[in-house]
MDTraj code that builds the backbone (N, CA, C; nanometers):
import mdtraj as md
import numpy as np

residues = "MET PRO GLN LEU PHE GLU ASP PHE CYS GLU ARG GLU GLU CYS GLY ILE LEU LEU CYS ARG GLY ASN VAL THR ILE VAL TYR GLY PHE GLY GLY ASN GLN LEU ASN ILE TRP HIS PHE THR GLU GLN ASN GLY ASN SER VAL PHE ASN PHE TYR THR CYS ASN VAL SER THR ILE ASP ASN ILE GLY VAL GLY ILE ALA ASP THR LEU LEU ALA ASP ASN LEU LEU PHE SER GLY SER LEU GLU GLU ARG GLN HIS LYS LEU ALA PHE ILE ALA GLY PHE VAL ALA THR TYR VAL ALA VAL LYS GLN TYR VAL LYS VAL GLU THR VAL VAL ILE PRO GLN GLY LYS PHE THR ALA ILE GLU GLY THR PRO LEU GLU TYR ILE GLU LYS LYS LYS VAL LEU ASN GLN THR GLY GLN GLU VAL ILE VAL MET ASP SER LYS TRP PHE ARG LYS ILE ILE ASN ASP ASN ASP ILE TYR VAL ARG GLY PHE PHE ARG MET GLN ASN LYS LYS ASN GLU PHE GLY GLU TRP TYR LYS GLU LEU ILE PHE VAL ASP SER PHE VAL ARG HIS GLY TYR HIS ARG ASN ALA LYS ILE GLU ASP ASP ASP THR GLU GLU GLN LEU GLU SER GLU GLN PRO".split()
xyz = np.array([
    [8.0627, 10.1550, 8.5392],
    [8.0457, 10.1311, 8.6822],
    [7.9160, 10.0545, 8.7148],
    [7.7999, 10.0882, 8.6512],
    [7.6787, 10.0096, 8.6806],
    [7.6963, 9.8614, 8.6515],
    [7.7687, 9.8286, 8.5431],
    [7.7913, 9.6883, 8.5102],
    [7.8782, 9.6206, 8.6150],
    [7.9779, 9.6936, 8.6654],
    [8.0631, 9.6385, 8.7713],
    [7.9801, 9.6100, 8.8956],
    [7.8962, 9.7052, 8.9355],
    [7.8107, 9.6855, 9.0525],
    [7.7249, 9.5610, 9.0346],
    [7.6676, 9.5462, 8.9149],
    [7.5802, 9.4315, 8.8894],
    [7.6569, 9.3005, 8.8998],
    [7.7759, 9.2964, 8.8378],
    [7.8577, 9.1737, 8.8410],
    [7.9002, 9.1404, 8.9835],
    [7.9449, 9.2408, 9.0589],
    [7.9946, 9.2154, 9.1942],
    [7.8811, 9.1756, 9.2887],
    [7.7618, 9.2316, 9.2664],
    [7.6478, 9.1947, 9.3505],
    [7.6055, 9.0500, 9.3242],
    [7.6132, 9.0074, 9.1985],
    [7.5786, 8.8685, 9.1667],
    [7.6712, 8.7718, 9.2381],
    [7.7983, 8.8089, 9.2530],
    [7.8951, 8.7214, 9.3198],
    [7.9063, 8.7522, 9.4688],
    [7.8338, 8.8533, 9.5127],
    [7.8360, 8.8951, 9.6538],
    [7.9803, 8.9165, 9.7008],
    [8.0537, 8.9952, 9.6244],
    [8.1922, 9.0279, 9.6592],
    [8.1965, 9.1013, 9.7935],
    [8.2938, 9.0673, 9.8756],
    [8.3091, 9.1347, 10.0038],
    [8.4544, 9.1241, 10.0485],
    [8.4936, 9.2109, 10.1407],
    [8.6306, 9.2058, 10.1894],
    [8.6620, 9.3223, 10.2811],
    [8.7895, 9.3345, 10.3141],
    [8.8373, 9.4394, 10.4039],
    [8.9566, 9.5076, 10.3385],
    [8.9550, 9.6402, 10.3349],
    [9.0660, 9.7179, 10.2816],
    [9.1348, 9.7917, 10.3954],
    [9.2658, 9.7729, 10.4074],
    [9.3458, 9.8447, 10.5061],
    [9.4150, 9.9594, 10.4332],
    [9.3785, 10.0830, 10.4666],
    [9.4292, 10.2000, 10.3952],
    [9.5229, 10.2797, 10.4844],
    [9.6032, 10.3640, 10.4210],
    [9.6907, 10.4504, 10.4979],
    [9.6086, 10.5456, 10.5829],
    [9.6708, 10.5977, 10.6876],
    [9.5988, 10.6859, 10.7778],
    [9.5154, 10.6098, 10.8785],
    [9.5492, 10.4805, 10.9006],
    [9.4768, 10.3983, 10.9984],
    [9.3288, 10.3839, 10.9653],
    [9.2985, 10.3797, 10.8371],
    [9.1597, 10.3647, 10.7914],
    [9.1348, 10.2200, 10.7497],
    [9.0244, 10.1629, 10.7953],
    [8.9819, 10.0291, 10.7540],
    [8.8442, 10.0400, 10.6906],
    [8.8291, 9.9825, 10.5721],
    [8.7010, 9.9836, 10.5016],
    [8.6538, 9.8394, 10.4865],
    [8.5404, 9.8103, 10.5419],
    [8.4756, 9.6802, 10.5246],
    [8.3674, 9.6984, 10.4199],
    [8.3672, 9.6153, 10.3160],
    [8.2716, 9.6345, 10.2069],
    [8.2033, 9.5034, 10.1713],
    [8.0848, 9.5172, 10.1148],
    [8.0105, 9.4011, 10.0684],
    [7.9113, 9.4417, 9.9610],
    [7.9149, 9.3711, 9.8474],
    [7.8188, 9.3935, 9.7394],
    [7.7029, 9.2962, 9.7551],
    [7.5824, 9.3438, 9.7307],
    [7.4646, 9.2582, 9.7381],
    [7.3384, 9.3411, 9.7301],
    [7.2324, 9.2819, 9.6756],
    [7.1067, 9.3542, 9.6658],
    [7.1165, 9.4782, 9.5791],
    [7.1989, 9.4719, 9.4724],
    [7.2190, 9.5830, 9.3792],
    [7.2791, 9.7068, 9.4443],
    [7.3519, 9.6888, 9.5526],
    [7.4162, 9.8036, 9.6157],
    [7.5471, 9.7613, 9.6814],
    [7.6294, 9.8604, 9.7085],
    [7.7572, 9.8403, 9.7765],
    [7.7447, 9.8939, 9.9182],
    [7.7667, 9.8081, 10.0154],
    [7.7602, 9.8478, 10.1558],
    [7.9017, 9.8713, 10.2074],
    [7.9209, 9.9835, 10.2757],
    [8.0536, 10.0200, 10.3263],
    [8.0446, 10.0554, 10.4739],
    [8.1352, 9.9960, 10.5534],
    [8.1513, 10.0311, 10.6940],
    [8.2905, 10.0910, 10.7109],
    [8.2988, 10.2113, 10.7629],
    [8.4238, 10.2868, 10.7689],
    [8.4726, 10.2930, 10.9136],
    [8.5981, 10.2507, 10.9361],
    [8.6571, 10.2498, 11.0699],
    [8.7901, 10.3257, 11.0679],
    [8.8297, 10.3785, 11.1832],
    [8.9647, 10.4312, 11.2015],
    [9.0197, 10.3775, 11.3333],
    [9.1523, 10.3714, 11.3397],
    [9.2184, 10.3250, 11.4611],
    [9.2592, 10.4449, 11.5449],
    [9.2163, 10.4476, 11.6690],
    [9.2497, 10.5560, 11.7605],
    [9.2921, 10.4974, 11.8942],
    [9.4163, 10.5298, 11.9337],
    [9.4709, 10.4815, 12.0616],
    [9.4640, 10.3292, 12.0742],
    [9.4905, 10.2614, 11.9629],
    [9.4921, 10.1165, 11.9640],
    [9.3556, 10.0517, 11.9541],
    [9.2500, 10.1322, 11.9402],
    [9.1148, 10.0787, 11.9294],
    [9.0561, 10.1083, 11.7921],
    [8.9735, 10.0178, 11.7425],
    [8.9056, 10.0372, 11.6155],
    [8.7738, 10.1100, 11.6408],
    [8.7588, 10.2281, 11.5814],
    [8.6412, 10.3121, 11.6038],
    [8.5550, 10.3132, 11.4784],
    [8.4280, 10.2755, 11.4936],
    [8.3337, 10.2769, 11.3816],
    [8.2880, 10.4202, 11.3570],
    [8.2991, 10.4664, 11.2323],
    [8.2640, 10.6038, 11.1991],
    [8.1279, 10.6176, 11.1320],
    [8.1069, 10.5407, 11.0252],
    [7.9792, 10.5532, 10.9565],
    [7.9563, 10.4343, 10.8634],
    [7.8308, 10.4197, 10.8208],
    [7.7894, 10.3172, 10.7242],
    [7.7221, 10.3870, 10.6074],
    [7.7495, 10.3405, 10.4842],
    [7.6809, 10.3931, 10.3665],
    [7.6359, 10.2776, 10.2788],
    [7.5233, 10.2968, 10.2112],
    [7.4812, 10.2052, 10.1059],
    [7.4867, 10.2840, 9.9754],
    [7.5464, 10.2246, 9.8739],
    [7.5766, 10.2986, 9.7520],
    [7.5215, 10.2259, 9.6302],
    [7.4617, 10.3009, 9.5389],
    [7.4120, 10.2474, 9.4126],
    [7.4789, 10.3225, 9.2991],
    [7.4876, 10.2582, 9.1838],
    [7.5569, 10.3195, 9.0708],
    [7.4617, 10.3417, 8.9549],
    [7.4718, 10.4612, 8.8949],
    [7.4024, 10.4924, 8.7709],
    [7.5084, 10.5239, 8.6658],
    [7.4631, 10.5496, 8.5454],
    [7.5575, 10.5800, 8.4386],
    [7.6352, 10.7078, 8.4698],
    [7.5695, 10.8022, 8.5352],
    [7.6306, 10.9334, 8.5576],
    [7.7108, 10.9433, 8.6859],
    [7.6667, 10.8748, 8.7905],
    [7.7359, 10.8919, 8.9188],
    [7.7061, 10.7756, 9.0125],
    [7.7589, 10.7867, 9.1334],
    [7.7328, 10.6896, 9.2395],
    [7.6480, 10.7576, 9.3457],
    [7.5307, 10.7020, 9.3707],
    [7.4433, 10.7565, 9.4737],
    [7.4800, 10.7008, 9.6095],
    [7.4797, 10.7863, 9.7105],
    [7.5213, 10.7483, 9.8454],
    [7.4050, 10.7633, 9.9416],
    [7.3799, 10.6574, 10.0188],
    [7.2790, 10.6620, 10.1232],
    [7.3450, 10.6622, 10.2593],
    [7.3170, 10.7643, 10.3381],
    [7.3747, 10.7758, 10.4720],
    [7.2775, 10.8545, 10.5585],
    [7.2770, 10.8275, 10.6870],
    [7.1877, 10.8999, 10.7787],
    [7.2214, 11.0487, 10.7762],
    [7.1178, 11.1324, 10.7685],
    [7.1378, 11.2776, 10.7624],
    [7.2148, 11.3290, 10.8833],
    [7.1904, 11.2692, 10.9996],
    [7.2598, 11.3159, 11.1205],
    [7.4098, 11.2911, 11.1114],
    [7.4487, 11.1789, 11.0488],
    [7.5909, 11.1511, 11.0306],
    [7.6529, 11.2442, 10.9284],
    [7.5816, 11.2681, 10.8181],
    [7.6346, 11.3547, 10.7137],
    [7.6529, 11.4971, 10.7647],
    [7.5718, 11.5370, 10.8627],
    [7.5809, 11.6725, 10.9173],
    [7.6810, 11.6828, 11.0322],
    [7.7433, 11.5693, 11.0695],
    [7.8367, 11.5699, 11.1819],
    [7.9699, 11.6319, 11.1397],
    [8.0022, 11.7473, 11.1961],
    [8.1259, 11.8168, 11.1592],
    [8.2507, 11.7493, 11.2139],
    [8.2353, 11.6576, 11.3084],
    [8.3504, 11.5827, 11.3571],
    [8.3904, 11.4713, 11.2604],
    [8.2946, 11.4254, 11.1802],
    [8.3217, 11.3201, 11.0824],
    [8.3612, 11.3767, 10.9468],
    [8.2962, 11.4850, 10.9065],
    [8.3161, 11.5385, 10.7723],
    [8.3390, 11.6887, 10.7775],
    [8.4016, 11.7388, 10.6734],
    [8.4222, 11.8831, 10.6583],
    [8.3748, 11.9253, 10.5205],
    [8.3592, 12.0555, 10.5015],
    [8.3160, 12.1064, 10.3729],
    [8.1653, 12.1180, 10.3624],
    [8.1185, 12.1582, 10.2453],
    [7.9754, 12.1744, 10.2204],
    [7.9086, 12.0378, 10.2091],
    [7.7752, 12.0384, 10.2056],
    [7.6995, 11.9143, 10.1923],
    [7.7371, 11.8424, 10.0633],
    [7.7531, 11.9176, 9.9568],
    [7.7894, 11.8585, 9.8283],
    [7.9293, 11.7962, 9.8339],
    [8.0232, 11.8634, 9.9014],
    [8.1585, 11.8105, 9.9139],
    [8.1599, 11.6830, 9.9969],
    [8.0792, 11.6771, 10.1011],
    [8.0732, 11.5569, 10.1842],
    [8.0175, 11.4389, 10.1046],
    [7.9135, 11.4639, 10.0270],
    [7.8563, 11.3584, 9.9444],
    [7.9563, 11.3113, 9.8385],
    [8.0327, 11.4062, 9.7852],
    [8.1341, 11.3707, 9.6854],
    [8.2425, 11.2815, 9.7461],
    [8.2842, 11.3110, 9.8692],
    [8.3859, 11.2304, 9.9358],
    [8.3374, 11.0875, 9.9569],
    [8.2117, 11.0728, 9.9973],
    [8.1569, 10.9395, 10.0187],
    [8.1431, 10.8633, 9.8871],
    [8.1034, 10.9348, 9.7804],
    [8.0942, 10.8708, 9.6496],
    [8.2326, 10.8286, 9.6012],
    [8.3344, 10.9087, 9.6345],
    [8.4713, 10.8736, 9.5967],
    [8.5145, 10.7431, 9.6640],
    [8.4813, 10.7280, 9.7926],
    [8.5186, 10.6055, 9.8646],
    [8.4525, 10.4845, 9.7988],
    [8.3240, 10.4975, 9.7625],
    [8.2540, 10.3870, 9.6971],
    [8.3173, 10.3547, 9.5623],
    [8.3540, 10.4585, 9.4856],
    [8.4185, 10.4365, 9.3569],
    [8.5548, 10.3725, 9.3724],
    [8.6260, 10.4120, 9.4772],
    [8.7574, 10.3545, 9.5056],
    [8.7447, 10.2049, 9.5349],
    [8.6465, 10.1674, 9.6159],
    [8.6266, 10.0262, 9.6491],
    [8.5908, 9.9465, 9.5240],
    [8.4988, 9.9989, 9.4424],
    [8.4583, 9.9282, 9.3207],
    [8.5749, 9.9131, 9.2244],
    [8.6589, 10.0160, 9.2141],
    [8.7751, 10.0096, 9.1257],
    [8.8748, 9.9054, 9.1757],
    [8.8960, 9.9018, 9.3077],
    [8.9863, 9.8027, 9.3660],
    [8.9389, 9.6618, 9.3333],
    [8.8095, 9.6349, 9.3522],
    [8.7567, 9.5010, 9.3256],
    [8.7692, 9.4686, 9.1768],
    [8.7496, 9.5686, 9.0901],
    [8.7615, 9.5471, 8.9457],
    [8.9051, 9.5084, 8.9090],
    [9.0040, 9.5776, 8.9682],
    [9.1441, 9.5444, 8.9419],
    [9.1743, 9.4028, 8.9904],
    [9.1247, 9.3699, 9.1081],
    [9.1487, 9.2364, 9.1643],
    [9.0888, 9.1273, 9.0762],
    [8.9723, 9.1567, 9.0153],
    [8.9025, 9.0551, 8.9371],
    [8.9542, 9.0440, 8.7938],
    [8.9843, 9.1585, 8.7321],
    [9.0032, 9.1573, 8.5873],
    [9.1446, 9.1907, 8.5395],
    [9.2321, 9.2361, 8.6286],
    [9.3674, 9.2718, 8.5880],
    [9.4626, 9.1620, 8.6318],
    [9.5601, 9.1292, 8.5459],
    [9.6581, 9.0276, 8.5799],
    [9.7530, 9.0834, 8.6850],
    [9.7448, 9.0322, 8.8049],
    [9.8265, 9.0812, 8.9148],
    [9.8960, 8.9653, 8.9845],
    [10.0046, 8.9982, 9.0534],
    [10.0706, 8.9023, 9.1396],
    [10.0254, 8.9282, 9.2829],
    [10.0115, 8.8241, 9.3610],
    [9.9681, 8.8413, 9.4997],
    [10.0725, 8.7834, 9.5941],
    [10.0886, 8.8496, 9.7063],
    [10.1779, 8.8032, 9.8118],
    [10.0959, 8.7891, 9.9391],
    [10.0906, 8.6705, 9.9954],
    [10.0161, 8.6468, 10.1192],
    [10.1096, 8.6723, 10.2378],
    [10.0676, 8.7614, 10.3267],
    [10.1468, 8.7951, 10.4448],
    [10.0779, 8.7363, 10.5669],
    [10.1310, 8.6271, 10.6235],
    [10.0667, 8.5648, 10.7400],
    [10.0692, 8.6583, 10.8608],
    [9.9818, 8.6320, 10.9524],
    [9.9732, 8.7126, 11.0741],
    [10.1015, 8.7014, 11.1564],
    [10.1555, 8.8166, 11.1963],
    [10.2681, 8.8221, 11.2877],
    [10.4013, 8.7781, 11.2317],
    [10.4152, 8.7734, 11.0977],
    [10.5418, 8.7291, 11.0385],
    [10.5967, 8.8341, 10.9427],
    [10.7300, 8.8466, 10.9398],
    [10.7949, 8.9309, 10.8409],
    [10.7886, 8.8605, 10.7064],
    [10.7518, 8.9345, 10.6031],
    [10.7403, 8.8770, 10.4691],
    [10.8092, 8.9681, 10.3699],
    [10.9005, 8.9124, 10.2901],
    [10.9684, 8.9897, 10.1868],
    [10.8804, 8.9976, 10.0633],
    [10.8707, 9.1155, 10.0042],
    [10.7950, 9.1354, 9.8816],
    [10.8965, 9.1536, 9.7692],
    [10.9095, 9.0533, 9.6840],
    [11.0107, 9.0551, 9.5787],
    [10.9786, 9.1607, 9.4737],
    [11.0847, 9.2139, 9.4133],
    [11.0678, 9.3075, 9.3028],
    [11.0313, 9.4473, 9.3443],
    [11.0443, 9.4797, 9.4719],
    [11.0109, 9.6146, 9.5175],
    [11.1077, 9.7152, 9.4549],
    [11.0556, 9.8227, 9.3900],
    [11.1455, 9.9227, 9.3316],
    [11.2351, 9.9848, 9.4383],
    [11.3551, 10.0278, 9.3971],
    [11.4507, 10.0836, 9.4921],
    [11.3950, 10.2064, 9.5626],
    [11.3054, 10.2799, 9.4936],
    [11.2482, 10.3992, 9.5563],
    [11.1667, 10.3641, 9.6805],
    [11.1226, 10.2383, 9.6884],
    [11.0385, 10.1968, 9.7999],
    [11.1032, 10.0810, 9.8753],
    [11.2346, 10.0817, 9.8852],
    [11.3074, 9.9688, 9.9429],
    [11.2714, 9.9466, 10.0888],
    [11.2285, 10.0551, 10.1595],
    [11.1935, 10.0376, 10.3003],
    [11.0679, 9.9526, 10.3159],
    [10.9923, 9.9324, 10.2064],
    [10.8719, 9.8509, 10.2137],
    [10.8971, 9.7073, 10.1666],
    [11.0225, 9.6735, 10.1417],
    [11.0520, 9.5422, 10.0847],
    [11.0159, 9.4285, 10.1784],
    [11.0277, 9.4526, 10.3093],
    [10.9938, 9.3496, 10.4067],
    [10.8963, 9.4103, 10.5068],
    [10.7828, 9.3469, 10.5248],
    [10.6783, 9.4040, 10.6089],
    [10.6383, 9.3051, 10.7178],
    [10.5868, 9.3584, 10.8258],
    [10.5377, 9.2778, 10.9361],
    [10.3875, 9.2969, 10.9472],
    [10.3148, 9.1875, 10.9431],
    [10.1696, 9.1923, 10.9530],
    [10.1286, 9.1886, 11.0997],
    [10.0781, 9.3009, 11.1494],
    [10.0311, 9.3095, 11.2876],
    [9.8813, 9.3361, 11.2952],
    [9.8081, 9.2989, 11.1902],
    [9.6656, 9.3296, 11.1847],
    [9.5789, 9.2266, 11.2566],
    [9.6347, 9.1103, 11.2890],
    [9.5539, 9.0068, 11.3517],
    [9.4847, 8.9164, 11.2526],
    [9.5127, 8.9364, 11.1223],
    [9.4527, 8.8509, 11.0212],
    [9.5456, 8.8430, 10.9002],
    [9.5210, 8.7472, 10.8134],
    [9.6021, 8.7312, 10.6930],
    [9.5789, 8.8483, 10.5987],
    [9.6857, 8.8974, 10.5390],
    [9.6767, 9.0108, 10.4470],
    [9.7293, 8.9681, 10.3106],
    [9.6607, 9.0081, 10.2042],
    [9.7029, 8.9788, 10.0677],
    [9.7436, 9.1098, 10.0009],
    [9.8682, 9.1169, 9.9544],
    [9.9182, 9.2345, 9.8841],
    [9.9122, 9.2063, 9.7345],
    [9.8473, 9.2957, 9.6597],
    [9.8394, 9.2802, 9.5153],
    [9.9446, 9.3677, 9.4505],
    [10.0070, 9.3155, 9.3451],
    [10.1098, 9.3900, 9.2737],
    [10.0933, 9.3648, 9.1246],
    [10.1091, 9.4697, 9.0449],
    [10.0975, 9.4559, 8.9007],
    [10.2239, 9.5060, 8.8343],
    [10.2846, 9.4245, 8.7499],
    [10.4100, 9.4603, 8.6842],
    [10.3935, 9.5826, 8.5946],
    [10.2705, 9.6002, 8.5352],
    [10.2577, 9.7106, 8.4410],
    [10.2542, 9.8458, 8.5095],
    [10.2552, 9.8492, 8.6432],
    [10.2723, 9.9770, 8.7117],
    [10.4188, 10.0201, 8.7054],
    [10.5103, 9.9249, 8.6799],
    [10.6528, 9.9569, 8.6832],
    [10.7197, 9.9424, 8.5472],
    [10.6619, 9.8673, 8.4563],
    [10.7245, 9.8481, 8.3254],
    [10.6177, 9.8534, 8.2173],
    [10.6453, 9.9296, 8.1104],
    [10.5549, 9.9392, 7.9969],
    [10.6093, 9.8489, 7.8870],
    [10.5280, 9.7563, 7.8397],
    [10.5706, 9.6605, 7.7381],
    [10.4816, 9.6749, 7.6155],
    [10.5438, 9.7017, 7.4998],
    [10.4701, 9.7114, 7.3743],
    [10.5436, 9.6270, 7.2718],
    [10.4848, 9.5143, 7.2308],
    [10.5488, 9.4231, 7.1368],
    [10.4942, 9.4384, 6.9950],
    [10.4173, 9.5441, 6.9690],
    [10.3612, 9.5660, 6.8363],
    [10.4592, 9.6432, 6.7479],
    [10.4474, 9.6258, 6.6166],
    [10.5254, 9.7049, 6.5220],
    [10.4696, 9.8469, 6.5177],
    [10.5579, 9.9441, 6.5270],
    [10.5169, 10.0841, 6.5295],
    [10.5788, 10.1543, 6.4089],
    [10.4950, 10.2119, 6.3218],
    [10.5442, 10.2836, 6.2044],
    [10.5830, 10.4253, 6.2462],
    [10.7099, 10.4620, 6.2184],
    [10.7605, 10.5947, 6.2524],
    [10.7822, 10.6724, 6.1236],
    [10.7148, 10.7869, 6.1114],
    [10.7265, 10.8696, 5.9923],
    [10.8611, 10.9428, 5.9903],
    [10.9140, 10.9704, 5.8722],
    [11.0401, 11.0420, 5.8607],
    [11.0335, 11.1790, 5.9268],
    [11.1464, 11.2228, 5.9809],
    [11.1474, 11.3503, 6.0531],
    [11.2872, 11.4118, 6.0501],
    [11.2916, 11.5438, 6.0748],
    [11.4182, 11.6157, 6.0870],
    [11.4621, 11.6176, 6.2325],
    [11.5950, 11.6184, 6.2553],
    [11.6457, 11.6340, 6.3899],
    [11.7871, 11.6919, 6.3846],
    [11.8282, 11.7510, 6.4959],
    [11.9624, 11.8050, 6.5075],
    [12.0546, 11.6933, 6.5552],
    [12.1551, 11.6595, 6.4744],
    [12.2457, 11.5498, 6.5043],
    [12.3793, 11.6045, 6.5543],
    [12.4286, 11.5507, 6.6658],
    [12.5610, 11.5889, 6.7166],
    [12.6694, 11.5246, 6.6302],
    [12.7663, 11.6066, 6.5882],
    [12.8775, 11.5559, 6.5070],
    [13.0068, 11.6216, 6.5521],
    [13.1201, 11.5597, 6.5130],
    [13.2517, 11.6163, 6.5405],
    [13.3175, 11.6594, 6.4103],
    [13.3847, 11.7752, 6.4156],
    [13.4587, 11.8172, 6.2975],
    [13.6001, 11.7592, 6.3008],
    [13.6796, 11.7957, 6.2060],
    [13.8142, 11.7393, 6.1957],
    [13.9058, 11.7790, 6.3104],
    [13.8638, 11.8828, 6.3861],
    [13.9434, 11.9256, 6.5015],
    [13.8941, 11.8631, 6.6323],
    [13.7963, 11.7716, 6.6230],
    [13.7423, 11.7066, 6.7411],
    [13.6428, 11.7910, 6.8181],
    [13.5917, 11.8954, 6.7549],
    [13.4955, 11.9845, 6.8202],
    [13.3531, 11.9414, 6.7829],
    [13.2665, 11.9437, 6.8835],
    [13.1276, 11.9039, 6.8607],
    [13.0497, 12.0176, 6.7965],
    [12.9603, 11.9819, 6.7032],
    [12.8677, 12.0799, 6.6456],
    [12.7387, 12.0060, 6.6092],
    [12.6346, 12.0791, 6.5789],
    [12.5053, 12.0197, 6.5440],
    [12.4765, 12.0432, 6.3967],
    [12.4200, 11.9389, 6.3348],
    [12.3835, 11.9484, 6.1936],
    [12.2423, 11.8961, 6.1752],
    [12.1618, 11.9678, 6.0992],
    [12.0247, 11.9257, 6.0736],
    [12.0245, 11.8119, 5.9726],
    [11.9683, 11.6959, 6.0114],
    [11.9625, 11.5808, 5.9220],
    [11.8182, 11.5326, 5.9111],
    [11.7906, 11.4510, 5.8091],
    [11.6581, 11.3913, 5.7924],
    [11.6682, 11.2409, 5.8165],
    [11.5827, 11.1896, 5.9052],
    [11.5782, 11.0464, 5.9354],
    [11.4652, 10.9842, 5.8556],
    [11.4971, 10.8854, 5.7722],
    [11.3955, 10.8187, 5.6908],
    [11.2949, 10.7448, 5.7786],
    [11.1770, 10.7245, 5.7255],
    [11.0746, 10.6492, 5.7980],
    [11.1218, 10.5057, 5.8203],
    [11.0757, 10.4452, 5.9304],
    [11.1169, 10.3092, 5.9626],
    [11.0109, 10.2441, 6.0506],
    [11.0220, 10.1141, 6.0723],
    [10.9294, 10.0388, 6.1574],
    [11.0023, 10.0035, 6.2864],
    [10.9457, 10.0452, 6.3975],
    [11.0033, 10.0147, 6.5291],
    [10.9331, 9.8918, 6.5841],
    [11.0090, 9.7907, 6.6220],
    [10.9501, 9.6638, 6.6663],
    [10.9299, 9.6635, 6.8176],
    [10.8345, 9.7458, 6.8623],
    [10.7978, 9.7490, 7.0036],
    [10.9063, 9.8078, 7.0911],
    [10.8776, 9.8130, 7.2205],
    [10.9749, 9.8654, 7.3163],
    [10.9376, 9.8199, 7.4560],
    [11.0355, 9.8155, 7.5447],
    [11.0171, 9.7906, 7.6877],
    [11.0805, 9.9090, 7.7598],
    [11.0081, 9.9724, 7.8469],
    [11.0690, 10.0796, 7.9246],
    [11.0017, 10.0875, 8.0611],
    [11.0786, 10.1314, 8.1592],
    [11.0262, 10.1437, 8.2944],
    [10.9248, 10.2560, 8.3006],
    [10.8146, 10.2307, 8.3695],
    [10.7132, 10.3337, 8.3864],
    [10.7532, 10.4255, 8.5009],
    [10.7044, 10.5481, 8.4961],
    [10.7319, 10.6411, 8.6043],
    [10.6496, 10.6026, 8.7270],
    [10.7094, 10.6129, 8.8440],
    [10.6389, 10.5849, 8.9693],
    [10.5953, 10.7177, 9.0289],
    [10.4672, 10.7371, 9.0397],
    [10.4146, 10.8628, 9.0886],
    [10.3302, 10.8384, 9.2119],
    [10.3161, 10.9385, 9.2966],
    [10.2318, 10.9266, 9.4144],
    [10.0874, 10.9131, 9.3716],
    [10.0142, 10.8335, 9.4439],
    [9.8744, 10.8084, 9.4126],
    [9.7872, 10.9040, 9.4915],
    [9.7156, 10.9921, 9.4203],
    [9.6279, 11.0878, 9.4870],
    [9.5165, 11.0173, 9.5626],
    [9.4869, 10.8925, 9.5214],
    [9.3815, 10.8183, 9.5891],
    [9.4132, 10.8002, 9.7367],
    [9.5374, 10.7626, 9.7685],
    [9.5750, 10.7405, 9.9065],
    [9.5658, 10.8702, 9.9858],
    [9.6069, 10.9825, 9.9237],
    [9.6018, 11.1102, 9.9927],
    [9.4579, 11.1496, 10.0208],
    [9.3667, 11.1216, 9.9246],
    [9.2286, 11.1567, 9.9461],
    [9.1678, 11.0747, 10.0586],
    [9.2009, 10.9454, 10.0625],
    [9.1474, 10.8606, 10.1672],
    [9.1968, 10.9070, 10.3042],
    [9.3231, 10.9485, 10.3123],
    [9.3769, 10.9952, 10.4394],
    [9.3063, 11.1234, 10.4836],
    [9.2750, 11.2111, 10.3865],
    [9.2128, 11.3384, 10.4229],
    [9.0690, 11.3226, 10.4657],
    [9.0085, 11.2062, 10.4383],
    [8.8677, 11.1881, 10.4692],
    [8.8458, 11.1226, 10.6051],
    [8.9511, 11.0842, 10.6747],
    [8.9317, 11.0276, 10.8076],
    [8.8931, 11.1397, 10.9037],
    [8.8122, 11.1124, 11.0078],
    [8.7685, 11.2174, 11.0991],
    [8.8839, 11.2729, 11.1789],
])
top = md.Topology()
chain = top.add_chain()
for i, resn in enumerate(residues, 1):
    res = top.add_residue(resn, chain, resSeq=i)
    for name in ("N", "CA", "C"):
        top.add_atom(name, md.element.get_by_symbol(name[0]), res)
traj = md.Trajectory(xyz[None], top)
């Protein structure tokens, strides 16, 4: 993480993240720190909640925030340590997002303002998200990575010999199981669909809105 902070600060990375739960995060790297402005939408208005400046060490992410804001029970819940942990999580989430955008091979879909845009390759489990309407007032870029949905391994894999119960039919057409030994062999890679699981990150971000 410290190396990521250093790299992003050198390039002065900045942007806006639109998160579930009507949360907007404006971020900017610079001066060896990550600056975050946190907003939520309430009754059609964008409400500014708090600002943090964050630095990274090998062990953790340090968070700078006004003591009066950190003590505000309308903004945060839990103990002082839990509140600091939540803010450090947001900073880590932003840094991880920028790292994926910079270093992972992803496909991007640009959604112009006020237009319906189809997102190709949407899994059937999420078919309701296949076509989206951008009502944010600005251009939105959706990032997508194929390796979230398909695992590809093209390497030779050595499989050691093993015993297994094999289904067989007898002369009367009845199924039975017989213990057999499968000789060792080389498997030439595989392609299989990855499991789609809910992302705890989104749930955490939603729970941290005031």
